[in-house]
C-alpha positions as CSV (number, residue, x, y, z in Angstrom):
1,M,16.3,6.4,3.5
2,E,13.3,6.4,1.7
3,P,13.2,9.5,0.1
4,A,9.7,10.1,0.6
5,F,10.3,9.7,4.3
6,D,10.1,12.7,6.1
7,P,11.9,12.3,10.1
8,S,10.7,16.1,10.9
9,V,7.4,14.8,11.1
10,V,7.4,11.3,13.2
11,D,7.1,11.8,16.8
12,L,7.3,8.3,17.8
13,V,9.1,5.3,16.9
14,I,8.0,1.6,18.1
15,P,10.8,-1.0,17.2
16,V,8.4,-4.3,16.5
17,P,10.2,-7.7,16.1
18,D,9.2,-9.5,13.0
19,V,7.3,-12.3,14.8
20,A,5.6,-9.5,16.9
21,S,4.1,-8.5,13.8
22,V,2.6,-12.0,12.4
23,A,1.5,-12.8,15.9
24,A,-0.3,-9.6,15.8
25,M,-1.9,-9.6,12.3
26,R,-3.1,-13.2,13.4
27,H,-4.2,-11.7,16.6
28,L,-6.5,-9.2,14.4
29,H,-8.0,-11.7,12.0
30,A,-8.7,-14.1,15.0
31,V,-10.5,-11.2,16.5
32,T,-12.7,-8.9,14.1
33,G,-12.0,-11.1,10.8
34,V,-9.9,-8.4,9.5
35,M,-6.9,-10.4,7.0
36,A,-4.7,-7.9,7.1
37,G,-0.9,-8.0,6.8
38,P,2.7,-7.9,8.6
39,S,3.2,-4.1,8.4
40,S,-0.7,-3.9,10.4
41,G,0.4,-6.6,12.2
42,S,3.1,-3.7,13.5
43,C,1.0,-0.8,13.6
44,L,-1.6,-3.0,16.1
45,W,1.5,-4.2,18.2
46,G,2.6,-0.3,18.6
47,A,-1.0,0.6,19.2
48,F,-0.9,-1.7,21.7
49,S,2.5,-0.4,23.4
50,V,1.1,3.0,23.4
51,L,-2.3,2.1,25.0
52,D,-0.7,0.8,27.8
53,R,1.3,3.6,28.5
54,M,-1.2,5.2,27.9
55,R,-3.1,3.4,31.0
56,R,0.3,3.8,33.3
57,E,0.1,7.7,32.7
58,G,-3.1,7.7,33.9
59,E,-3.3,9.6,29.7
60,R,-6.7,9.8,28.5
61,G,-7.3,9.9,24.3
62,A,-8.0,7.9,21.5
63,V,-5.3,6.0,19.2
64,V,-6.0,5.3,15.6
65,M,-5.1,2.5,13.6
66,V,-4.5,2.1,9.7
67,V,-4.8,-1.6,8.5
68,G,-2.5,-0.6,6.0
69,D,-1.8,-4.1,4.0
70,V,-4.1,-6.8,2.7
71,G,-3.3,-10.4,4.8
72,E,-4.7,-12.2,1.3
73,T,-1.4,-12.1,-0.7
74,Y,0.2,-13.7,2.6
75,R,-1.7,-16.9,3.2
76,D,1.4,-19.0,2.1
77,S,3.8,-16.9,3.7
78,Y,3.0,-15.2,7.6
79,Y,-0.3,-17.3,8.3
80,D,1.1,-20.5,7.3
81,D,2.5,-22.0,10.5
82,S,4.9,-24.0,8.6
83,W,6.4,-21.3,6.9
84,V,6.3,-19.4,9.8
85,V,8.1,-22.1,11.6
86,G,10.8,-22.3,9.4
87,K,11.8,-18.7,9.6
88,G,12.8,-20.1,13.2
89,W,9.9,-17.7,15.0
90,R,7.5,-18.7,17.5
91,V,4.5,-16.6,17.3
92,E,3.3,-18.4,21.0
93,G,4.6,-15.8,23.0
94,P,3.9,-12.6,21.1
95,L,0.3,-14.0,20.5
96,S,-0.6,-14.6,24.2
97,D,0.8,-10.9,25.2
98,M,-1.5,-9.6,22.3
99,E,-5.0,-12.4,23.2
100,R,-4.3,-11.7,27.5
101,F,-3.7,-6.9,26.2
102,T,-7.1,-8.2,24.8
103,A,-8.7,-9.9,27.6
104,T,-7.4,-7.7,30.6
105,G,-5.3,-4.5,29.6
106,A,-2.3,-6.1,30.9
107,W,0.7,-5.6,28.3
108,G,4.2,-7.4,29.3
109,V,6.3,-8.7,26.3
110,S,7.5,-11.6,26.2
111,G,10.4,-12.8,23.9
112,G,9.3,-14.7,20.2
């Protein structure tokens, strides 16, 4: 375990598949113009998951996401369609999930 990691301060961990991270960072860029990296994509995917849970349970409140990595570094990898396909990732399903949630608030996670 990373020495700086303190699990006692963690309330929730949401596993995010690599392909979902890539789809989410691309969605963030398409919607906001912010070019972030895969860590930020994971955060956005997790934020959408939390928002969906809150909506279903009638809970109100704010969800804050921090963009922690710059996407320019990933222009030749995570933002490159050929590179992503070479990894065997199909971003279409998770990207569709993000687009649908943004448009309608419906969160139904498909495979990637």
